[in-house]
C-alpha positions in Angstrom: 112.0 85.8 108.8 108.5 87.1 108.4 107.4 90.6 107.8 103.8 90.5 108.0 101.2 88.2 109.2 97.3 88.6 108.2 95.1 86.7 110.4 91.4 85.7 110.7 90.8 86.7 106.9 88.9 84.7 104.4 91.1 83.0 101.5 89.5 81.7 98.6 91.1 77.9 98.4 89.9 75.0 96.1 86.4 76.8 95.4 85.6 77.5 99.0 86.2 80.5 101.3 88.3 79.5 104.1 89.3 81.2 107.3 93.1 81.6 106.9 96.3 83.1 108.5 98.9 84.1 105.9 102.5 84.7 106.7 104.0 87.4 104.2 107.9 87.9 103.5 109.2 90.8 101.4 105.7 91.1 99.9 105.1 87.3 98.7 103.1 84.7 100.7 105.3 82.5 102.6 103.1 80.6 104.7 99.4 80.1 105.4 97.4 78.2 108.1 97.0 78.8 111.5 97.8 81.7 113.2 99.5 79.6 116.2 101.5 78.0 113.4 102.9 81.0 111.4 103.8 82.9 114.8 106.3 80.4 115.7 108.5 81.7 112.8 107.9 85.2 113.1 110.3 87.7 115.0 109.1 89.5 118.1 108.4 92.8 116.0 106.3 91.5 113.3 103.4 93.4 112.0 100.1 91.4 112.5 97.0 92.5 110.6 93.7 91.3 112.1 91.3 91.4 108.7 88.3 89.7 110.1 85.8 89.5 108.2 87.7 90.6 105.1 88.4 88.6 101.8 92.3 88.2 101.0 92.5 88.2 97.5 96.3 88.0 96.1 96.7 90.2 93.0 93.8 92.6 93.7 94.3 96.0 95.1 91.4 98.1 96.4 91.4 101.9 95.3 88.4 103.7 96.7 86.3 100.7 97.3 86.9 99.5 93.9 89.0 96.3 93.3 91.5 96.5 90.5 93.9 93.5 89.2 97.4 94.0 89.9 100.1 93.5 87.5 102.4 90.6 88.6 106.1 91.1 87.7 
């Protein structure tokens, strides 16, 4: 089951910025697409963050406004 949905973000996909919604399970991206498709697989208590108009960049962490690359384990 999804833990988190990030909606209305901009994702860099195939060389372009695209408006995309993302489903997260245990801290990992499990699905992407349109919100109406993702919410169908979510429990009633899923957390939803509206990230409009922010950029979603997996692997990056922003600390005091400065992006840092996260270490992948």
